[in-house]
N, C-alpha and C positions, 0 to 999 in steps of 0.2 A: 383803313376800312375798305376803301375803294379797291385797293390792291387785292385784298382777300376775295372780294366779289369777282374780280377779274380772274383770279386763279380758279375759283369754283366754276365759272363759266367755261374756262379752258378745259377743266377736267370733264365737264359734261360733253363738250365737243369731242374730246379725245375718246371718251367711252362710247359715244355714239358712232364715231367713225370706225372704231374697232368692231362694234356690233354689225355695222353695215357691210363690213368686209366679209362677214360670214355668209355662207351660201344659205338660200331660203330654208333648206331642211334643218340646218343647225339653228336658225332663228325660231322656227316653229317648235323644235324640240325644247327650247327654253320655255315654251308655254305649257308644256305637259304638267298636268295636275294643278294648274293654277285655276283660281275661281274665275269663271267667265259668265257674263250676263249677255244673253242673246235675245233680241227682240224680233218678233215675226209680224207679218202683214196684218193679221187679225187682232193685233193689240196685246197679245200675250207676251210674257217674258219668261225666260228659263234661266235659272241660276244653277250652275253645276261646275264640276271639275272638268277641265278640258282633257279629252282623252286622245282624239286624233282628228285629222282633216284629210279628205281625199283630194284627188286631182281636180274634181269638179267643184270643190269648195264646200261640200257637205261636212257639217261638224258633228262629232260624237261627244256628248257630255255624259258623265256618270255622276251618281248621287245628286240627281237634278230635282229641283223644286220648281213647279209651274206657278206663276203669278198671273192672275187675270182680274180685270176690274168687273165689278158687278153693278148692274144698273139699278136694282131695287135698293131702297133705303135700308141701311143696316149700320151698325156701329163701325164696321170696318169696310172701306170702299174696295178693298181687294180680297180675293179669295186665293188660297194656296193649297197645293196638294203635292205630295211626294211622288215622283215618277220613277226614279232609279236611272237606268241608262236609256238615253234617247238619241235619235239621229235627227238633225235639223237640216233639211235640204237648203241649198244655197238660194234656190228660187223663192223661198219663203222668208228669208232673213232680211231684216231692215237695219239692224244695228248689232254691234258686237263690241263689248267692253271687257278688258282684261284687268284683273287686280294686280298691278305692278307699279314700280317706281316711275317717275317722270322720265328718267333717262332711258329706261326700257321701252316706255311708250314711244318715245321719239325714234328709237331704233326700229321698232316694229312698224311704224308708219311706212317705212321704206320697203315693206314686204310687197307692196303693190307694183313696184318697179320691175 
């Protein structure tokens, strides 16, 4: 049992090191059309498919839904609306989450280097 766990962790390390050897452009291409949740400074969240990112770090999402909390009492504490394609400036962004496996998340952490 312990040997199987050791083999799994070795596989994770191997796949992570393979992904980290790719250039940043190849790693970002792996994000294309993945679901991404982006939070901005005013408390809103945008959930959409990742379309692109530019040199400044601005993110373009397509088929996006905006989620925002509402202060008045209602059955649902959040309100949502469909937006389509939007650009989120890097200066407004507070968080960014991608829907992918743990191995991919570990390899993407190294994008900052």
